[in-house]
C-alpha positions in Angstrom: -55.1 10.9 -0.2 -54.3 14.1 1.5 -53.5 13.6 5.1 -52.9 16.7 7.3 -49.4 17.0 8.4 -47.9 14.8 5.5 -46.8 15.3 1.8 -48.6 13.5 -0.7 -46.0 10.9 -0.9 -46.6 10.1 2.9 -43.6 11.9 4.6 -44.0 13.9 7.6 -44.3 17.5 7.4 -42.4 18.4 10.7 -43.2 22.0 11.0 -46.9 21.5 10.2 -47.0 18.8 12.5 -45.4 20.9 15.3 -47.7 23.9 14.6 -50.6 21.8 14.8 -49.8 20.2 18.1 -49.0 23.7 19.6 -52.5 24.8 18.3 -53.9 21.8 20.1 -52.0 22.6 23.2 -53.2 26.2 23.2 -56.6 25.6 22.4 -56.8 22.9 25.4 -55.5 25.0 27.7 -57.7 28.0 26.7 -60.9 25.9 27.0 -59.9 24.4 30.3 -58.5 27.5 31.9 -60.9 30.1 30.7 -64.2 28.8 28.7 -65.0 26.0 30.9 -64.6 28.1 34.0 -67.0 30.9 32.8 -70.6 31.4 32.1 -70.7 34.3 29.5 -73.7 36.6 30.1 -73.1 38.7 26.9 -70.6 39.3 24.2 -69.2 41.9 25.8 -68.5 40.1 29.0 -66.9 37.3 26.9 -64.8 39.9 25.2 -63.4 41.3 28.5 -62.9 38.0 30.4 -61.0 36.5 27.3 -59.0 39.6 26.8 -57.8 39.3 30.6 -57.1 35.6 30.0 -55.2 36.6 26.8 -52.9 39.3 28.7 -52.4 36.8 31.5 -51.5 33.8 29.3 -49.1 36.2 27.3 -47.5 38.2 30.3 -47.7 36.5 33.4 -48.3 32.7 33.2 -45.1 30.6 33.0 -44.7 28.3 29.6 -43.1 24.9 29.9 -41.7 25.7 26.1 -39.9 28.5 27.7 -38.0 26.8 30.2 -41.0 27.6 32.9 -40.4 31.5 32.3 -43.0 33.9 31.6 -42.9 35.2 27.8 -41.6 38.7 29.2 -38.9 37.0 31.4 -38.2 35.0 28.3 -37.6 38.0 26.1 -35.6 39.8 28.6 -33.3 36.8 28.7 -33.3 36.2 24.9 -33.4 39.8 23.4 -32.3 38.5 19.9 -35.3 36.4 19.7 -38.0 37.7 17.2 -41.7 37.3 17.6 -43.1 34.9 15.3 -46.7 34.9 16.7 -49.1 37.2 18.6 -51.8 35.3 20.5 
């Protein structure tokens, strides 16, 4: 039986489990801070509003995983850190 986040022998896949938690966290924030607050009248309106939220999330909003810095501030303080994901 294949359980997501586990090898076939039942041992944990730590990186995959961590990625799944990060995805769930992002999806929850996206739903709570954007989708649940808006009533989209068209696809174009949804695209504009979601893009504005994404830019705010990636540039302005502090993240607990970055020691409550914005991604921009974190990058300034840690110039050697490479970008692993783009949201």
